[in-house]
N, C-alpha and C positions, 0 to 999 in steps of 0.2 A: 497435835502440838510439836512445834521443834524444841530443841534443847537450846536453852538460853532466850527462849520467848519471854515476853515480858506480858504479865496478866493484870489485868484492871478487874475488880472485883465490885459488884453492885451490893452493898450492905446496908441494910435497912434498919439493923438493931434486934431484929426478931430471932429467935434462937436457929432458925433455918440458916441465915446469912452469917450469923456470928459463928456456928458452927462450921461453916464452910471457910471463913475469913481464918479461924483458928488452924484449920488443917492445911490450907493453902499456905499459911506463913511458916508452918513446920516443913512441910514438903518442897517448898520452892522459896527458901529464905534470901531476901534481897531481890527477888524478881516479881515481887506483888506490891500493888497499889490498891486502894479502896476508895470508893466515894458513896456517899450518902444522898438521895435526892430529898429535899424539903419542899413540899409542893406549897406550903402555906395554908394547907386545909384544916390542920389539926394543931391545937397547942402544944400537945404532947411531942411533936415531931422534932423540935428543937432540942428537947431533952434526949430523945432517941440518937440523933446527929450527935450530940455532945457524948453519948455514951459510947458510940463507935470511935469517936474523935479521941476519947481516953485511951481506950483499949490500943488503939493504932499507935499513940504517942508512947504507951507503955512498952510496946513490943517493936517499935522501930518500923513501922508500916506507914508509909505516906497516905495521908488522907484528904479527901476534899469533899466539902459540902457545896451541892448543887442546888440552886434555886431557878426557877423560871422567871422570865422578865415581865411575863403577864400574868393575871388570876386566871385560875382555871375554871372554864365555864361549859356550859351544855351539860352532854352526859359525862358525869364528872369522873366515874370510873375510867371511862374509855379514854377520856382526854388526858386525865392523868398518866395512864399507861403511855400514851404517844408522846407527851413531853418528857416522860421520865427516860425513855429509850433515845429520845433526841439528844437530850442534855449527856446521857451516858455516853452516848457516840461522839459527841463533839469532845467530851473531856478524854475518851481513849484515844482518839487522834491527835488532841493537843499533847497528851502526855507521851505519845510516841509508844504506845501499849499494843502488843500484837492482838490480844483477845479480852473479850468482855466475859467474864463468869457471872451468871446468877444462880441464885440459891434455890431454882425450883425444885422440888422433890416428888416423888411418887405420889403423894396424895394430889398436889397440884395436878398433875397430869391425868390422874383418874376423874379427878373433878371435872376438868376442862373436856375430857372426852365425854361424860355423861351429859352435860350442858349442852355441847354440841350435837349430841345426838337428839338431845330433845329439841333442837331447834331446826333439826333436819339438815344439818350441814353436809357438803359433799366431801369428796377425798381429801381436798387441801385442809379444810375445817378440822376433819377427824384426825388429821395427822398430828393434832394437838401440841404439846409442849415437845418439841424436838430436842436431842441431845446437843444438834449443833444446826444453827442457821446464821450462815455467812460468817461473822467474826463473833459471834455470840455461842458460848459452850454453857452447857448446863449439867456439871459434874455430879449431881446429888439425885438423879433420877431414880437411881437403885434404892433410895433409902425412904424410909416413912417418916413423916412428921414427928411422930412420938419418938423415934429412935434418935433425932437430932434433937430434940427437947432434952433427952435423957443424958445425951454425951454433953451438953452444956451444963446439967445439973451435976454429973458425976466429976466434971472438971472445972467447977466453979467458974465457969464462963458466964459473965454478965449478958443479959438479954432484955428485951422490953417486950412487953405483949399490946399489939394493937387494938385498942377498944371496938374498931369497925370490924374486926375479925368474929365479933359476938353480935354484930348486928343482924337481926333476922329478916329486916327489910330487903336484905341481898339474898339473891337466889344462891350464889356460891355458899354462902354461911349456913343456909338450911340444908343443903346438901352435904356439906361438911360435917355439921351435926348429926345428919342421919347416918353418914358412914364411919363416924367416929368408933374405932375400935374393931371394926369389920375386917376379916380376912378373907373376905369373898373374892377379891383382887389381887393377882399375883403382880407385883411391880414389874419384875423382868418380862412377864408376858405383855403386860401393857406397853412396855418400852418398845419391845420387839415390833408389835403392831403399829404402834406411832411411826417407827422408824420405816416400817414396810408401806405404810401410807404415804411417808414422805417421799420414798423413793417412786411410788405410783404417779403422786402429784408432779415430780419432776419430770417423769416420763411423759405425762400429759402435755406438760409446757414444751418439751422439747419436739413433741408432734406436732402441736398447735404451730411453734416458728416454723418447722419444715413446710406445713402446709401454707401458712401465711405467706411464705417467701414465694410460692408459686400459684397462690389465688387469690391473694389481696392487693390490691393497688390504690394508689391516689390519683385521682383526676381533679384538678383544682382543689377545692376545699371539701371535697366528697370523697370517702372510703369506699372501695367497692369489695365485694366477694363474690367471686364468680363461680364459686362451686359451694352447694348448699346440701348435698347428699352424704351428710357426714353425721358421725354421732353426736347425740346433744351435748356430750360433755366436751367435745372439741368445739363445737358451734358456740357453746357460751362463752369459752376462753378467746375464740375468734372475735365475737361480738365485743367482749370487753376489752379486747386489744384495739379495735377499731374506734370504740368510743373514746379511749384514752389518747388516741391519736389526735381526735377532733375536739375533745374537751378534756385537758390534763386533770382539771380540778374535779371532774364529775364523780359524783358518787354512784358507782357501779352497783345497779340493784342484784340482789341475790335471791335465793331460795324460790317460793312460790311465784313471785313477781316476775323474776327472770323466766320462769318456765312458762307462765302464761303470755310473754311476750313473744317467746319462740312459736308457741301455737299459732298466734296470729300472724307472724312473719312467714311460717309455712303456708297460710292461706293467702299470703300476698296482700297482707293488710300493712298498713303503717302505724307505728307504736312510737310514742316519745319516752326516751329514756336518757337521765341526766343529762338534761338540756340539749339532747340530740335527737333528730327525727331519723328514724329507722324505717326503711321501706323494704319489705320481704318479696318473695316470688322466687324464681331462679336465680337472681342475682341480687342480693342485698346491698343497699346503699344507706350510708350513714352521713349525715351531715349536720351541721349546727342548726339548732332551732332558731327562728328569729326572734328578735327581742321582743318581750310583751309590749303591749301598748299600755301606756299610763292610762288609769281609770279616769 
């Protein structure tokens, strides 16, 4: 982060983000703006946004409340996260801010790592919550949730509790409650591991692009890979790259389903992935699947 950079803060009104907002306003006076996303999913969200707006008004920090244009549907948590980051990025660009800061802290990172281990995630997934991703910075990863909550209490900083954080129907909530008060994890160690995994993920992407430049080509509406004697980690990425070239909006399979597809392709068989037909063998070919016939 350069001297004079302007910072946008994603502030929900919870103790984590209110602690971040308070510290940022003190450390970088005049360079901080804040935004609160109201997805329209909870009645309390309006009051939480008002709480943040009130604090910002009292401390001279510009603040915006961002709302999606359409209702959140489908997988509510996943879709809400996608919409939230899209709204925040648009706001950051519109306001001419150099960085977007989020209040993810050590407990968030530990929880994410364990959840992804349970799902069998690869290197990219296990990189977890990184300190930096593009223009997003997460400066609170070295602090625990309880520390930030205590900071707010000691300094009489107002904050709101999201009731969904106590809803045990969510895997993260059950995990959070199981880990509450635990000192089994060292936040600094977890953060170093996440950064190392992030570097490994970036290295694999670099190698994949180098190989793609030499061994992936387009022939009409078909993508071809003419070298398949490569490690599975590289082949997965090459396959995903080829599918995205054919079907930009395709949902790339992950985990066991992708591994099973690789086995079939090594045997020279044909599989369908993300509305694409993929033919295996010595040369893999990816083309768009023909439209389904109406019943």
